[in-house]
Structures are given as structure tokens and as C-alpha cells.
Biopython code that builds the backbone (N, CA, C, O; Angstrom):
import numpy as np
from Bio.PDB.StructureBuilder import StructureBuilder

atoms = [
    (1, "MET", "N", (134.012, 103.214, 109.409)),
    (1, "MET", "CA", (133.022, 104.269, 109.297)),
    (1, "MET", "C", (132.930, 104.817, 110.713)),
    (1, "MET", "O", (132.722, 104.081, 111.678)),
    (2, "ALA", "N", (133.107, 106.258, 110.813)),
    (2, "ALA", "CA", (133.037, 106.924, 112.010)),
    (2, "ALA", "C", (131.542, 107.356, 112.273)),
    (2, "ALA", "O", (130.825, 107.816, 111.384)),
    (3, "TYR", "N", (131.141, 107.166, 113.576)),
    (3, "TYR", "CA", (129.953, 107.648, 113.921)),
    (3, "TYR", "C", (130.193, 108.726, 114.814)),
    (3, "TYR", "O", (131.129, 108.759, 115.613)),
    (4, "THR", "N", (129.233, 109.708, 114.647)),
    (4, "THR", "CA", (129.295, 110.925, 115.429)),
    (4, "THR", "C", (127.847, 111.040, 116.323)),
    (4, "THR", "O", (126.749, 110.723, 115.865)),
    (5, "THR", "N", (128.055, 111.502, 117.535)),
    (5, "THR", "CA", (126.766, 111.709, 118.005)),
    (5, "THR", "C", (126.457, 113.173, 118.253)),
    (5, "THR", "O", (127.257, 114.052, 118.575)),
    (6, "GLN", "N", (125.080, 113.282, 118.034)),
    (6, "GLN", "CA", (124.604, 114.685, 118.139)),
    (6, "GLN", "C", (123.941, 114.709, 119.324)),
    (6, "GLN", "O", (123.351, 113.693, 119.692)),
    (7, "PRO", "N", (123.936, 115.838, 120.079)),
    (7, "PRO", "CA", (123.099, 116.109, 121.301)),
    (7, "PRO", "C", (121.668, 115.879, 120.962)),
    (7, "PRO", "O", (121.187, 116.429, 119.971)),
    (8, "MET", "N", (120.986, 115.129, 121.697)),
    (8, "MET", "CA", (119.443, 114.963, 121.362)),
    (8, "MET", "C", (118.902, 116.172, 122.170)),
    (8, "MET", "O", (119.280, 116.532, 123.284)),
    (9, "LYS", "N", (117.869, 116.770, 121.331)),
    (9, "LYS", "CA", (116.986, 117.662, 121.844)),
    (9, "LYS", "C", (116.096, 116.868, 122.759)),
    (9, "LYS", "O", (115.742, 115.725, 122.471)),
    (10, "GLU", "N", (115.693, 117.559, 124.001)),
    (10, "GLU", "CA", (114.775, 117.047, 124.830)),
    (10, "GLU", "C", (113.412, 116.892, 124.267)),
    (10, "GLU", "O", (112.904, 117.811, 123.624)),
    (11, "ALA", "N", (112.825, 115.822, 124.470)),
    (11, "ALA", "CA", (111.382, 115.538, 123.883)),
    (11, "ALA", "C", (110.511, 116.650, 124.342)),
    (11, "ALA", "O", (110.549, 117.076, 125.497)),
    (12, "THR", "N", (109.736, 117.105, 123.432)),
    (12, "THR", "CA", (108.700, 118.034, 123.699)),
    (12, "THR", "C", (107.313, 117.369, 124.054)),
    (12, "THR", "O", (107.005, 116.290, 123.549)),
    (13, "LEU", "N", (106.507, 118.015, 124.908)),
    (13, "LEU", "CA", (105.158, 117.442, 125.307)),
    (13, "LEU", "C", (104.153, 118.017, 124.455)),
    (13, "LEU", "O", (103.864, 119.210, 124.553)),
    (14, "PRO", "N", (103.558, 117.195, 123.561)),
    (14, "PRO", "CA", (102.358, 117.637, 122.731)),
    (14, "PRO", "C", (101.159, 118.042, 123.682)),
    (14, "PRO", "O", (100.940, 117.530, 124.780)),
    (15, "ASN", "N", (100.459, 118.991, 123.114)),
    (15, "ASN", "CA", (99.450, 119.659, 123.836)),
    (15, "ASN", "C", (98.408, 120.203, 122.800)),
    (15, "ASN", "O", (98.700, 120.155, 121.605)),
    (16, "LYS", "N", (97.270, 120.690, 123.182)),
    (16, "LYS", "CA", (96.242, 121.316, 122.475)),
    (16, "LYS", "C", (96.101, 122.750, 122.674)),
    (16, "LYS", "O", (95.079, 123.265, 122.220)),
    (17, "LEU", "N", (96.912, 123.455, 123.250)),
    (17, "LEU", "CA", (96.869, 124.972, 123.796)),
    (17, "LEU", "C", (96.691, 125.689, 122.557)),
    (17, "LEU", "O", (95.837, 126.572, 122.476)),
    (18, "ARG", "N", (97.497, 125.348, 121.501)),
    (18, "ARG", "CA", (97.359, 126.314, 120.255)),
    (18, "ARG", "C", (96.006, 126.294, 119.654)),
    (18, "ARG", "O", (95.406, 127.293, 119.255)),
    (19, "GLU", "N", (95.620, 125.198, 119.625)),
    (19, "GLU", "CA", (94.378, 124.812, 118.892)),
    (19, "GLU", "C", (93.148, 125.454, 119.757)),
    (19, "GLU", "O", (92.270, 126.089, 119.172)),
    (20, "PHE", "N", (93.125, 125.304, 120.876)),
    (20, "PHE", "CA", (92.110, 125.976, 121.910)),
    (20, "PHE", "C", (92.219, 127.486, 121.780)),
    (20, "PHE", "O", (91.187, 128.134, 121.611)),
    (21, "ARG", "N", (93.502, 128.142, 121.851)),
    (21, "ARG", "CA", (93.631, 129.550, 121.751)),
    (21, "ARG", "C", (93.100, 130.060, 120.349)),
    (21, "ARG", "O", (92.450, 131.102, 120.258)),
    (22, "GLU", "N", (93.388, 129.328, 119.349)),
    (22, "GLU", "CA", (93.040, 129.832, 118.151)),
    (22, "GLU", "C", (91.385, 129.684, 117.865)),
    (22, "GLU", "O", (90.762, 130.516, 117.204)),
    (23, "ALA", "N", (90.810, 128.550, 118.440)),
    (23, "ALA", "CA", (89.393, 128.511, 118.483)),
    (23, "ALA", "C", (88.600, 129.525, 119.230)),
    (23, "ALA", "O", (87.427, 129.835, 119.018)),
    (24, "ALA", "N", (89.465, 130.032, 120.201)),
    (24, "ALA", "CA", (88.909, 131.113, 121.141)),
    (24, "ALA", "C", (89.192, 132.517, 120.391)),
    (24, "ALA", "O", (88.834, 133.568, 120.923)),
    (25, "GLY", "N", (89.785, 132.503, 119.253)),
    (25, "GLY", "CA", (90.059, 133.712, 118.565)),
    (25, "GLY", "C", (91.072, 134.761, 119.309)),
    (25, "GLY", "O", (90.955, 135.982, 119.213)),
    (26, "LEU", "N", (91.999, 134.147, 120.001)),
    (26, "LEU", "CA", (92.859, 134.976, 120.871)),
    (26, "LEU", "C", (94.430, 134.796, 120.224)),
    (26, "LEU", "O", (94.875, 133.758, 119.734)),
    (27, "SER", "N", (95.061, 135.947, 120.345)),
    (27, "SER", "CA", (96.469, 135.806, 119.878)),
    (27, "SER", "C", (97.373, 135.292, 121.179)),
    (27, "SER", "O", (96.853, 135.036, 122.265)),
    (28, "GLN", "N", (98.566, 135.194, 120.957)),
    (28, "GLN", "CA", (99.543, 134.565, 122.113)),
    (28, "GLN", "C", (99.426, 135.886, 123.053)),
    (28, "GLN", "O", (99.189, 135.753, 124.254)),
    (29, "ALA", "N", (99.579, 137.007, 122.535)),
    (29, "ALA", "CA", (99.724, 138.228, 123.456)),
    (29, "ALA", "C", (98.502, 138.281, 124.351)),
    (29, "ALA", "O", (98.578, 138.308, 125.580)),
    (30, "ALA", "N", (97.347, 138.295, 123.647)),
    (30, "ALA", "CA", (95.983, 138.428, 124.284)),
    (30, "ALA", "C", (95.853, 137.404, 125.410)),
    (30, "ALA", "O", (95.555, 137.831, 126.525)),
    (31, "LEU", "N", (96.053, 136.052, 125.225)),
    (31, "LEU", "CA", (96.087, 135.134, 126.099)),
    (31, "LEU", "C", (97.009, 135.157, 127.179)),
    (31, "LEU", "O", (96.756, 134.681, 128.285)),
    (32, "ALA", "N", (98.156, 135.747, 126.843)),
    (32, "ALA", "CA", (99.203, 135.778, 127.804)),
    (32, "ALA", "C", (98.817, 136.960, 128.949)),
    (32, "ALA", "O", (99.086, 136.910, 130.149)),
    (33, "ALA", "N", (98.115, 138.029, 128.236)),
    (33, "ALA", "CA", (97.818, 139.061, 129.255)),
    (33, "ALA", "C", (96.503, 138.599, 130.095)),
    (33, "ALA", "O", (96.327, 139.091, 131.210)),
    (34, "GLN", "N", (95.761, 137.842, 129.670)),
    (34, "GLN", "CA", (94.689, 137.239, 130.439)),
    (34, "GLN", "C", (95.030, 136.307, 131.613)),
    (34, "GLN", "O", (94.399, 136.230, 132.667)),
    (35, "VAL", "N", (95.996, 135.694, 131.309)),
    (35, "VAL", "CA", (96.609, 134.639, 132.341)),
    (35, "VAL", "C", (97.584, 135.211, 133.162)),
    (35, "VAL", "O", (97.771, 134.766, 134.295)),
    (36, "GLY", "N", (98.299, 136.259, 132.662)),
    (36, "GLY", "CA", (99.271, 136.895, 133.599)),
    (36, "GLY", "C", (100.762, 136.215, 133.372)),
    (36, "GLY", "O", (101.567, 136.053, 134.289)),
    (37, "VAL", "N", (100.966, 135.885, 132.144)),
    (37, "VAL", "CA", (102.174, 135.383, 131.663)),
    (37, "VAL", "C", (102.780, 136.215, 130.435)),
    (37, "VAL", "O", (102.202, 137.185, 129.946)),
    (38, "THR", "N", (103.980, 135.733, 130.008)),
    (38, "THR", "CA", (104.449, 136.600, 128.686)),
    (38, "THR", "C", (103.990, 135.811, 127.596)),
    (38, "THR", "O", (103.548, 134.665, 127.678)),
    (39, "LYS", "N", (104.124, 136.504, 126.564)),
    (39, "LYS", "CA", (103.802, 136.052, 125.147)),
    (39, "LYS", "C", (104.596, 134.727, 124.933)),
    (39, "LYS", "O", (104.108, 133.663, 124.549)),
    (40, "GLN", "N", (106.002, 134.987, 125.269)),
    (40, "GLN", "CA", (107.122, 133.955, 125.076)),
    (40, "GLN", "C", (106.664, 132.820, 125.845)),
    (40, "GLN", "O", (106.906, 131.715, 125.361)),
    (41, "SER", "N", (106.109, 132.869, 126.838)),
    (41, "SER", "CA", (105.688, 131.782, 127.825)),
    (41, "SER", "C", (104.685, 130.972, 127.069)),
    (41, "SER", "O", (104.843, 129.757, 126.954)),
    (42, "ILE", "N", (103.655, 131.596, 126.544)),
    (42, "ILE", "CA", (102.503, 130.998, 125.746)),
    (42, "ILE", "C", (103.295, 130.258, 124.549)),
    (42, "ILE", "O", (103.021, 129.072, 124.363)),
    (43, "SER", "N", (104.045, 130.739, 123.908)),
    (43, "SER", "CA", (104.669, 130.191, 122.748)),
    (43, "SER", "C", (105.329, 128.963, 123.110)),
    (43, "SER", "O", (105.155, 127.950, 122.433)),
    (44, "ASP", "N", (106.258, 128.977, 124.375)),
    (44, "ASP", "CA", (106.908, 127.803, 124.824)),
    (44, "ASP", "C", (105.905, 126.693, 125.327)),
    (44, "ASP", "O", (106.111, 125.491, 125.161)),
    (45, "PHE", "N", (104.908, 127.167, 125.897)),
    (45, "PHE", "CA", (103.661, 126.153, 126.341)),
    (45, "PHE", "C", (103.198, 125.370, 125.008)),
    (45, "PHE", "O", (103.082, 124.145, 124.979)),
    (46, "GLU", "N", (102.958, 126.179, 123.958)),
    (46, "GLU", "CA", (102.309, 125.658, 122.656)),
    (46, "GLU", "C", (103.197, 124.612, 122.031)),
    (46, "GLU", "O", (102.820, 123.582, 121.473)),
    (47, "THR", "N", (104.398, 125.019, 122.202)),
    (47, "THR", "CA", (105.516, 124.226, 121.401)),
    (47, "THR", "C", (105.906, 122.942, 122.245)),
    (47, "THR", "O", (106.475, 121.981, 121.728)),
    (48, "GLY", "N", (105.565, 122.999, 123.552)),
    (48, "GLY", "CA", (105.852, 121.878, 124.409)),
    (48, "GLY", "C", (107.417, 122.082, 124.924)),
    (48, "GLY", "O", (107.988, 121.133, 125.462)),
    (49, "GLU", "N", (108.012, 123.211, 124.759)),
    (49, "GLU", "CA", (109.352, 123.452, 125.272)),
    (49, "GLU", "C", (109.278, 123.686, 126.683)),
    (49, "GLU", "O", (110.276, 123.464, 127.369)),
    (50, "ARG", "N", (108.212, 124.108, 127.202)),
    (50, "ARG", "CA", (107.960, 124.054, 128.684)),
    (50, "ARG", "C", (106.533, 123.817, 129.068)),
    (50, "ARG", "O", (105.602, 123.959, 128.275)),
    (51, "MET", "N", (106.413, 123.485, 130.193)),
    (51, "MET", "CA", (104.979, 123.137, 130.607)),
    (51, "MET", "C", (104.700, 124.264, 131.778)),
    (51, "MET", "O", (105.580, 124.731, 132.501)),
    (52, "PRO", "N", (103.338, 124.599, 131.820)),
    (52, "PRO", "CA", (102.988, 125.504, 132.793)),
    (52, "PRO", "C", (102.964, 124.952, 134.252)),
    (52, "PRO", "O", (102.847, 123.732, 134.372)),
    (53, "GLY", "N", (103.054, 125.644, 135.259)),
    (53, "GLY", "CA", (102.682, 125.264, 136.401)),
    (53, "GLY", "C", (101.312, 124.990, 136.503)),
    (53, "GLY", "O", (100.588, 125.233, 135.537)),
    (54, "LEU", "N", (100.783, 124.445, 137.694)),
    (54, "LEU", "CA", (99.346, 124.054, 137.884)),
    (54, "LEU", "C", (98.528, 125.306, 137.880)),
    (54, "LEU", "O", (97.517, 125.346, 137.178)),
    (55, "GLY", "N", (98.873, 126.294, 138.582)),
    (55, "GLY", "CA", (98.186, 127.526, 138.670)),
    (55, "GLY", "C", (98.140, 128.191, 137.298)),
    (55, "GLY", "O", (97.108, 128.806, 137.033)),
    (56, "THR", "N", (99.015, 128.158, 136.482)),
    (56, "THR", "CA", (99.058, 128.698, 135.252)),
    (56, "THR", "C", (98.191, 127.747, 134.224)),
    (56, "THR", "O", (97.500, 128.286, 133.359)),
    (57, "ALA", "N", (98.236, 126.642, 134.318)),
    (57, "ALA", "CA", (97.480, 125.596, 133.534)),
    (57, "ALA", "C", (96.041, 125.839, 133.799)),
    (57, "ALA", "O", (95.174, 125.951, 132.932)),
    (58, "ALA", "N", (95.872, 125.910, 135.086)),
    (58, "ALA", "CA", (94.331, 126.274, 135.453)),
    (58, "ALA", "C", (93.833, 127.534, 134.912)),
    (58, "ALA", "O", (92.738, 127.543, 134.350)),
    (59, "ALA", "N", (94.476, 128.524, 135.017)),
    (59, "ALA", "CA", (94.177, 129.859, 134.482)),
    (59, "ALA", "C", (93.953, 129.873, 132.891)),
    (59, "ALA", "O", (93.043, 130.525, 132.378)),
    (60, "LEU", "N", (94.875, 129.086, 132.148)),
    (60, "LEU", "CA", (94.778, 128.756, 130.753)),
    (60, "LEU", "C", (93.282, 128.142, 130.482)),
    (60, "LEU", "O", (92.456, 128.613, 129.700)),
    (61, "ALA", "N", (93.130, 127.026, 131.275)),
    (61, "ALA", "CA", (91.842, 126.302, 131.089)),
    (61, "ALA", "C", (90.701, 127.172, 131.188)),
    (61, "ALA", "O", (89.808, 127.102, 130.344)),
    (62, "ARG", "N", (90.650, 128.060, 132.232)),
    (62, "ARG", "CA", (89.617, 129.024, 132.674)),
    (62, "ARG", "C", (89.495, 129.931, 131.557)),
    (62, "ARG", "O", (88.363, 130.068, 131.093)),
    (63, "VAL", "N", (90.415, 130.554, 131.055)),
    (63, "VAL", "CA", (90.327, 131.552, 130.132)),
    (63, "VAL", "C", (89.718, 130.920, 128.550)),
    (63, "VAL", "O", (88.946, 131.469, 127.764)),
    (64, "LEU", "N", (90.365, 129.632, 128.457)),
    (64, "LEU", "CA", (89.906, 128.938, 127.228)),
    (64, "LEU", "C", (88.774, 128.185, 127.295)),
    (64, "LEU", "O", (88.444, 127.485, 126.338)),
    (65, "ARG", "N", (88.011, 128.242, 128.492)),
    (65, "ARG", "CA", (86.706, 127.568, 128.757)),
    (65, "ARG", "C", (87.066, 126.072, 128.410)),
    (65, "ARG", "O", (86.564, 125.476, 127.457)),
    (66, "SER", "N", (87.847, 125.610, 129.146)),
    (66, "SER", "CA", (88.269, 124.217, 128.850)),
    (66, "SER", "C", (88.795, 123.556, 130.195)),
    (66, "SER", "O", (88.655, 124.183, 131.245)),
    (67, "THR", "N", (89.321, 122.462, 130.191)),
    (67, "THR", "CA", (90.045, 121.821, 131.386)),
    (67, "THR", "C", (91.393, 121.555, 131.031)),
    (67, "THR", "O", (91.792, 121.338, 129.887)),
    (68, "VAL", "N", (92.183, 121.586, 132.227)),
    (68, "VAL", "CA", (93.619, 121.293, 132.170)),
    (68, "VAL", "C", (93.626, 119.960, 131.347)),
    (68, "VAL", "O", (94.334, 119.929, 130.340)),
    (69, "ASP", "N", (92.890, 118.853, 131.696)),
    (69, "ASP", "CA", (93.106, 117.692, 131.168)),
    (69, "ASP", "C", (92.998, 117.799, 129.436)),
    (69, "ASP", "O", (93.857, 117.405, 128.648)),
    (70, "ALA", "N", (91.838, 118.373, 129.135)),
    (70, "ALA", "CA", (91.635, 118.697, 127.748)),
    (70, "ALA", "C", (93.019, 119.341, 126.961)),
    (70, "ALA", "O", (93.468, 118.884, 125.911)),
    (71, "LEU", "N", (93.528, 120.382, 127.632)),
    (71, "LEU", "CA", (94.605, 121.173, 127.231)),
    (71, "LEU", "C", (95.843, 120.280, 126.927)),
    (71, "LEU", "O", (96.430, 120.202, 125.848)),
    (72, "PHE", "N", (96.146, 119.577, 128.161)),
    (72, "PHE", "CA", (97.387, 119.001, 128.222)),
    (72, "PHE", "C", (97.497, 117.552, 128.436)),
    (72, "PHE", "O", (98.586, 116.990, 128.315)),
    (73, "LEU", "N", (96.494, 116.962, 128.727)),
    (73, "LEU", "CA", (96.616, 115.264, 129.173)),
    (73, "LEU", "C", (95.878, 114.494, 128.044)),
    (73, "LEU", "O", (96.443, 113.550, 127.491)),
    (74, "THR", "N", (94.730, 114.848, 127.723)),
    (74, "THR", "CA", (93.857, 113.755, 127.057)),
    (74, "THR", "C", (93.636, 114.340, 125.556)),
    (74, "THR", "O", (93.091, 113.630, 124.710)),
    (75, "GLY", "N", (94.054, 115.593, 125.268)),
    (75, "GLY", "CA", (93.859, 116.137, 123.860)),
    (75, "GLY", "C", (92.482, 116.229, 123.441)),
    (75, "GLY", "O", (92.049, 115.703, 122.415)),
    (76, "GLY", "N", (91.730, 116.984, 124.349)),
    (76, "GLY", "CA", (90.284, 117.168, 124.140)),
    (76, "GLY", "C", (89.987, 117.985, 122.914)),
    (76, "GLY", "O", (90.860, 118.268, 122.094)),
    (77, "SER", "N", (88.727, 118.355, 122.811)),
    (77, "SER", "CA", (88.281, 119.151, 121.632)),
    (77, "SER", "C", (88.486, 120.557, 121.880)),
    (77, "SER", "O", (88.318, 121.004, 123.015)),
    (78, "ALA", "N", (88.829, 121.285, 120.930)),
    (78, "ALA", "CA", (88.816, 122.745, 121.048)),
    (78, "ALA", "C", (87.404, 123.500, 120.967)),
    (78, "ALA", "O", (87.235, 124.691, 121.230)),
    (79, "ASP", "N", (86.461, 122.626, 120.569)),
    (79, "ASP", "CA", (85.037, 123.184, 120.343)),
    (79, "ASP", "C", (84.636, 123.322, 121.873)),
    (79, "ASP", "O", (84.418, 122.324, 122.561)),
    (80, "VAL", "N", (84.553, 124.581, 122.350)),
    (80, "VAL", "CA", (84.022, 124.881, 123.696)),
    (80, "VAL", "C", (82.528, 124.272, 123.960)),
    (80, "VAL", "O", (82.098, 124.028, 125.087)),
    (81, "SER", "N", (81.875, 124.085, 122.865)),
    (81, "SER", "CA", (80.441, 123.416, 123.252)),
    (81, "SER", "C", (80.635, 122.040, 123.654)),
    (81, "SER", "O", (79.731, 121.480, 124.275)),
    (82, "ASP", "N", (81.745, 121.406, 123.365)),
    (82, "ASP", "CA", (81.936, 119.946, 123.841)),
    (82, "ASP", "C", (82.215, 120.046, 125.433)),
    (82, "ASP", "O", (81.893, 119.061, 126.096)),
    (83, "ASN", "N", (82.656, 120.898, 125.946)),
    (83, "ASN", "CA", (82.910, 121.151, 127.402)),
    (83, "ASN", "C", (81.792, 121.453, 128.140)),
    (83, "ASN", "O", (81.347, 122.601, 128.129)),
    (84, "THR", "N", (81.229, 120.493, 128.842)),
    (84, "THR", "CA", (79.918, 120.823, 129.452)),
    (84, "THR", "C", (80.070, 121.955, 130.774)),
    (84, "THR", "O", (81.133, 122.284, 131.300)),
    (85, "SER", "N", (79.082, 122.302, 131.037)),
    (85, "SER", "CA", (79.158, 123.336, 132.159)),
    (85, "SER", "C", (79.408, 122.745, 133.463)),
    (85, "SER", "O", (79.850, 123.463, 134.360)),
    (86, "ASP", "N", (79.148, 121.383, 133.687)),
    (86, "ASP", "CA", (79.586, 120.660, 134.860)),
    (86, "ASP", "C", (80.961, 120.468, 134.874)),
    (86, "ASP", "O", (81.574, 120.669, 135.922)),
    (87, "GLU", "N", (81.587, 120.080, 133.788)),
    (87, "GLU", "CA", (83.283, 120.122, 133.730)),
    (87, "GLU", "C", (83.924, 121.373, 133.981)),
    (87, "GLU", "O", (84.986, 121.402, 134.602)),
    (88, "LEU", "N", (83.365, 122.428, 133.547)),
    (88, "LEU", "CA", (83.792, 123.773, 133.616)),
    (88, "LEU", "C", (83.630, 124.316, 135.072)),
    (88, "LEU", "O", (84.424, 125.084, 135.615)),
    (89, "ASP", "N", (82.483, 123.806, 135.630)),
    (89, "ASP", "CA", (82.275, 124.200, 137.000)),
    (89, "ASP", "C", (83.329, 123.413, 138.035)),
    (89, "ASP", "O", (83.986, 123.955, 138.924)),
    (90, "ALA", "N", (83.318, 122.074, 137.707)),
    (90, "ALA", "CA", (84.343, 121.506, 138.505)),
    (90, "ALA", "C", (85.827, 121.939, 138.423)),
    (90, "ALA", "O", (86.566, 121.813, 139.399)),
    (91, "GLN", "N", (86.229, 122.425, 137.304)),
    (91, "GLN", "CA", (87.539, 122.950, 137.044)),
    (91, "GLN", "C", (87.542, 124.071, 137.828)),
    (91, "GLN", "O", (88.419, 124.180, 138.685)),
    (92, "ALA", "N", (86.609, 125.031, 137.668)),
    (92, "ALA", "CA", (86.604, 126.494, 138.514)),
    (92, "ALA", "C", (86.687, 126.185, 140.050)),
    (92, "ALA", "O", (87.341, 126.897, 140.812)),
    (93, "ALA", "N", (85.998, 125.101, 140.451)),
    (93, "ALA", "CA", (86.102, 124.830, 141.843)),
    (93, "ALA", "C", (87.477, 124.397, 142.231)),
    (93, "ALA", "O", (87.903, 124.747, 143.332)),
    (94, "LEU", "N", (88.159, 123.726, 141.496)),
    (94, "LEU", "CA", (89.449, 123.177, 141.961)),
    (94, "LEU", "C", (90.537, 124.455, 141.991)),
    (94, "LEU", "O", (91.522, 124.509, 142.728)),
    (95, "THR", "N", (90.162, 125.384, 141.099)),
    (95, "THR", "CA", (91.114, 126.423, 140.893)),
    (95, "THR", "C", (90.798, 127.670, 141.878)),
    (95, "THR", "O", (91.597, 128.591, 142.052)),
    (96, "ALA", "N", (89.626, 127.587, 142.453)),
    (96, "ALA", "CA", (89.059, 128.707, 143.318)),
    (96, "ALA", "C", (89.625, 128.763, 144.679)),
    (96, "ALA", "O", (89.854, 127.667, 145.191)),
    (97, "PRO", "N", (89.885, 129.773, 145.337)),
    (97, "PRO", "CA", (90.381, 129.843, 146.633)),
    (97, "PRO", "C", (89.358, 129.214, 147.547)),
    (97, "PRO", "O", (88.201, 129.622, 147.453)),
    (98, "SER", "N", (89.622, 128.344, 148.351)),
    (98, "SER", "CA", (88.656, 127.442, 149.295)),
    (98, "SER", "C", (88.581, 128.494, 150.522)),
    (98, "SER", "O", (89.497, 129.165, 150.996)),
    (99, "SER", "N", (87.137, 128.435, 150.917)),
    (99, "SER", "CA", (86.804, 128.868, 152.149)),
    (99, "SER", "C", (85.789, 127.993, 152.686)),
    (99, "SER", "O", (84.677, 127.860, 152.174)),
    (100, "HIS", "N", (86.189, 127.398, 153.729)),
    (100, "HIS", "CA", (85.295, 126.276, 154.411)),
    (100, "HIS", "C", (84.497, 127.069, 155.409)),
    (100, "HIS", "O", (85.071, 127.877, 156.139)),
    (101, "THR", "N", (83.252, 126.881, 155.471)),
    (101, "THR", "CA", (82.289, 127.395, 156.431)),
    (101, "THR", "C", (81.226, 126.486, 156.758)),
    (101, "THR", "O", (80.710, 125.698, 155.965)),
    (102, "GLU", "N", (80.919, 126.642, 158.002)),
    (102, "GLU", "CA", (79.839, 125.616, 158.490)),
    (102, "GLU", "C", (78.400, 126.160, 157.899)),
    (102, "GLU", "O", (78.285, 127.227, 157.296)),
    (103, "ALA", "N", (77.342, 125.262, 158.170)),
    (103, "ALA", "CA", (76.021, 125.560, 157.645)),
    (103, "ALA", "C", (75.625, 126.863, 158.080)),
    (103, "ALA", "O", (74.962, 127.556, 157.308)),
    (104, "ASP", "N", (75.963, 127.320, 159.290)),
    (104, "ASP", "CA", (75.518, 128.679, 159.729)),
    (104, "ASP", "C", (76.205, 129.674, 159.278)),
    (104, "ASP", "O", (75.815, 130.801, 159.584)),
    (105, "GLY", "N", (77.251, 129.546, 158.543)),
    (105, "GLY", "CA", (78.152, 130.690, 158.023)),
    (105, "GLY", "C", (79.149, 130.906, 158.810)),
    (105, "GLY", "O", (79.870, 131.846, 158.476)),
    (106, "SER", "N", (79.477, 130.242, 159.915)),
    (106, "SER", "CA", (80.611, 130.454, 160.642)),
    (106, "SER", "C", (81.688, 129.664, 160.141)),
    (106, "SER", "O", (81.501, 128.642, 159.482)),
    (107, "PRO", "N", (82.951, 130.172, 160.477)),
    (107, "PRO", "CA", (84.250, 129.478, 159.982)),
    (107, "PRO", "C", (84.228, 127.919, 160.418)),
    (107, "PRO", "O", (83.768, 127.614, 161.519)),
    (108, "GLY", "N", (84.667, 127.072, 159.650)),
    (108, "GLY", "CA", (84.819, 125.766, 159.993)),
    (108, "GLY", "C", (86.093, 125.541, 160.726)),
    (108, "GLY", "O", (87.026, 126.305, 160.482)),
    (109, "ASP", "N", (86.251, 124.556, 161.622)),
    (109, "ASP", "CA", (87.284, 124.228, 162.365)),
    (109, "ASP", "C", (87.871, 122.929, 161.867)),
    (109, "ASP", "O", (87.912, 122.008, 162.684)),
    (110, "ARG", "N", (88.289, 122.736, 160.761)),
    (110, "ARG", "CA", (88.655, 121.627, 160.067)),
    (110, "ARG", "C", (89.785, 120.928, 160.764)),
    (110, "ARG", "O", (90.834, 121.566, 160.861)),
    (111, "GLY", "N", (89.744, 119.940, 161.172)),
    (111, "GLY", "CA", (90.921, 119.103, 161.935)),
    (111, "GLY", "C", (91.240, 119.572, 163.237)),
    (111, "GLY", "O", (92.187, 119.051, 163.828)),
    (112, "SER", "N", (90.488, 120.613, 163.845)),
    (112, "SER", "CA", (91.043, 120.793, 165.215)),
    (112, "SER", "C", (90.179, 120.137, 166.136)),
    (112, "SER", "O", (88.979, 119.939, 165.944)),
    (113, "ALA", "N", (90.883, 119.781, 167.221)),
    (113, "ALA", "CA", (90.305, 118.859, 168.334)),
    (113, "ALA", "C", (89.550, 119.664, 169.184)),
    (113, "ALA", "O", (89.957, 120.786, 169.487)),
    (114, "LYS", "N", (88.263, 119.121, 169.696)),
    (114, "LYS", "CA", (87.293, 119.660, 170.534)),
    (114, "LYS", "C", (87.325, 119.136, 171.849)),
    (114, "LYS", "O", (86.518, 119.531, 172.690)),
]
sb = StructureBuilder()
sb.init_structure("model")
sb.init_model(0)
sb.init_chain("A")
sb.init_seg("    ")
for serial, (resi, resn, name, xyz) in enumerate(atoms, 1):
    if name == "N":
        sb.init_residue(resn, " ", resi, " ")
    sb.init_atom(name, np.array(xyz, "f"), 0.0, 1.0, " ", f" {name:<3s}", serial, name[0])
structure = sb.get_structure()
């Protein structure tokens, strides 16, 4: 008996992106426009063919009122009421540009020698 080998398709990475997108009432095109990627990218992310970079994952979480963990790591709930405002605030803080200032409003001197 002869055995043939078939090229194995690379494993896809499961995620809840489609579930969250549909719960938010957004099409792939609408989500793509809000995040700044193509509709094809959203499709690839949903099927696990590709994973978004950290900045794109954070933008997806922000638009979908979720967290990166819930979308891609822990399989969280697409019910946005399950995501506390503290979780959403923490996620937003991680993705917001940082500006360090001292208590008096002057720029901080992080790490500089005095």
C-alpha cells in the first residue's frame, strides 16, 4: 500500500473576533474602516489565517468595547455588558500614547541623572 503525503495547512488560531463584531452589529467593512485595515484583513483575523499586530489588536478591542485578551486569548464574552468599565479603561490606558508629567504639570525626566 502506497502512502501519499498531503501538505498540512498551517493551524489556524481560534478567536472570538467574529462573535464580538456581530454582537456590535458591524460588518467586516465597517469594522475595517474604524480600525484602519482592509476588509480582507478582518476576514483573515476572524478565520485565524493571520493575527493582527498589537496596535491593530488594541484598536479592534477599543472599537468592539472589549479587551485584547477577550478577543484573542481567553475567549471572553461578546456581551459588552460583561466587560467592566475598569477593564475597558485599563485597556485604553495601555493603548493610549503616554505622556509623563510631574504633579506640577511639567514634563517628567524619567531616567535622567540629576
